[in-house]
C-alpha positions as CSV (number, residue, x, y, z in Angstrom):
1,X,0.6,6.8,-8.4
2,X,2.2,8.4,-5.4
3,X,4.1,11.6,-6.6
4,X,6.1,14.4,-5.2
5,X,7.2,12.8,-1.9
6,X,10.9,12.6,-2.9
7,X,11.7,15.9,-1.2
8,X,10.1,14.9,2.1
9,X,12.9,12.7,3.4
10,X,12.3,13.8,7.1
11,X,8.7,12.6,7.0
12,X,7.9,10.3,9.9
13,X,4.1,9.7,9.4
14,X,2.3,9.5,6.1
15,X,-1.5,8.9,5.7
16,X,-2.6,8.1,2.2
17,X,-5.9,6.3,2.9
18,X,-8.8,6.7,0.5
19,X,-6.8,7.9,-2.5
20,X,-7.5,5.2,-5.1
21,X,-3.8,4.2,-5.1
22,X,-3.2,1.1,-7.2
23,X,0.5,0.6,-6.6
24,X,2.9,1.2,-3.7
25,X,5.7,3.3,-5.3
26,X,7.7,6.5,-4.9
27,X,8.4,6.0,-1.2
28,X,12.1,4.9,-1.5
29,X,13.5,8.2,-0.2
30,X,11.3,8.3,2.9
31,X,13.8,6.4,4.9
32,X,12.7,8.0,8.2
33,X,9.1,7.0,7.9
34,X,7.7,5.2,11.0
35,X,4.0,5.1,10.2
36,X,2.4,4.5,6.8
37,X,-1.3,4.2,6.2
38,X,-2.5,3.1,2.8
39,X,-5.9,1.9,3.9
40,X,-8.9,1.9,1.6
41,X,-7.1,2.0,-1.7
42,X,-6.8,-0.4,-4.7
43,X,-3.4,-1.9,-3.9
44,X,-3.0,-5.5,-5.1
45,X,0.7,-6.2,-4.2
46,X,2.8,-5.4,-1.2
47,X,5.9,-4.0,-2.8
48,X,8.5,-1.2,-2.9
49,X,8.8,-0.9,0.9
50,X,12.4,-2.2,1.1
51,X,13.9,1.2,2.0
52,X,11.5,1.8,4.8
53,X,13.5,-0.1,7.5
54,X,12.4,2.3,10.3
55,X,8.7,1.6,9.6
56,X,6.9,0.6,12.8
57,X,3.3,0.8,11.7
58,X,2.0,-0.4,8.3
59,X,-1.8,-0.2,7.6
60,X,-3.0,-1.8,4.4
61,X,-6.6,-2.4,5.6
62,X,-9.3,-2.7,2.9
63,X,-7.3,-3.1,-0.3
64,X,-7.1,-5.8,-3.0
65,X,-4.0,-7.7,-1.6
66,X,-4.1,-11.4,-2.2
67,X,-0.7,-12.5,-1.0
68,X,1.6,-11.6,2.0
69,X,5.0,-10.9,0.5
70,X,7.9,-8.5,0.5
71,X,7.8,-7.9,4.2
72,X,11.2,-9.3,5.2
73,X,13.0,-5.8,5.3
74,X,10.4,-4.4,7.7
75,X,12.4,-5.4,10.8
76,X,11.1,-2.7,13.1
77,X,7.4,-3.3,12.4
78,X,5.2,-3.4,15.5
79,X,1.7,-3.0,14.0
80,X,0.7,-4.5,10.7
81,X,-3.0,-4.2,9.7
82,X,-4.0,-6.2,6.6
83,X,-7.7,-6.9,7.4
84,X,-10.4,-6.9,4.7
85,X,-8.1,-7.9,1.8
86,X,-8.2,-10.9,-0.5
87,X,-5.6,-13.2,1.1
88,X,-6.1,-16.3,-1.0
89,X,-3.7,-18.8,0.6
90,X,-3.8,-19.2,4.4
91,X,-0.3,-20.8,4.1
92,X,1.0,-17.3,3.3
93,X,0.6,-16.5,6.9
94,X,2.8,-19.5,8.0
95,X,5.4,-18.7,5.3
96,X,5.8,-15.3,6.9
97,X,6.2,-16.7,10.4
98,X,9.7,-15.1,10.9
99,X,8.1,-11.8,10.0
100,X,5.4,-12.2,12.6
101,X,7.8,-13.4,15.2
102,X,10.0,-10.4,14.6
103,X,6.9,-8.1,14.9
104,X,5.9,-9.7,18.1
105,X,9.5,-9.3,19.5
106,X,9.4,-5.6,18.5
107,X,6.1,-5.1,20.3
108,X,7.4,-6.7,23.5
109,X,10.5,-4.5,23.4
110,X,8.3,-1.4,23.0
111,X,6.0,-2.4,25.9
112,X,9.0,-3.2,28.2
113,X,10.7,0.1,27.4
114,X,7.5,2.1,28.4
115,X,7.4,0.5,31.9
C-alpha cells in the first residue's frame, strides 16, 4: 500500500523501488508527476495511473505483471520499462500498438527539441 502521498501534489519524481508494493494505488493526486519508478516490487496489475497524464517515465522492471493494460491515458510517456515481468501473451504487445506508437512519437519530439 502506498500511503501519505496525497499532500505532495507538486511532486515531479517518485522512486518507490524495492518496497514490497503489491498494488499501484494512492497516486491519483500526483498530477504533476513526470517520473515514477516502481521497480523491484510485487505489482501484478498496471492500474490506477489514469490521473498521471504528465508521466514521461514509468519503470515497472522486475515485478509480477502478466498483462500490458491500462496504459492508454499515459499520452506523454517517453520511457516505459517493463523488463523481467511475467508477460504471458505476446499479443498484448501488439494490442498496445497505439500506446507504443505514441511513446515513440513523444521520444522523437523530445529529441528534436533538444537539438
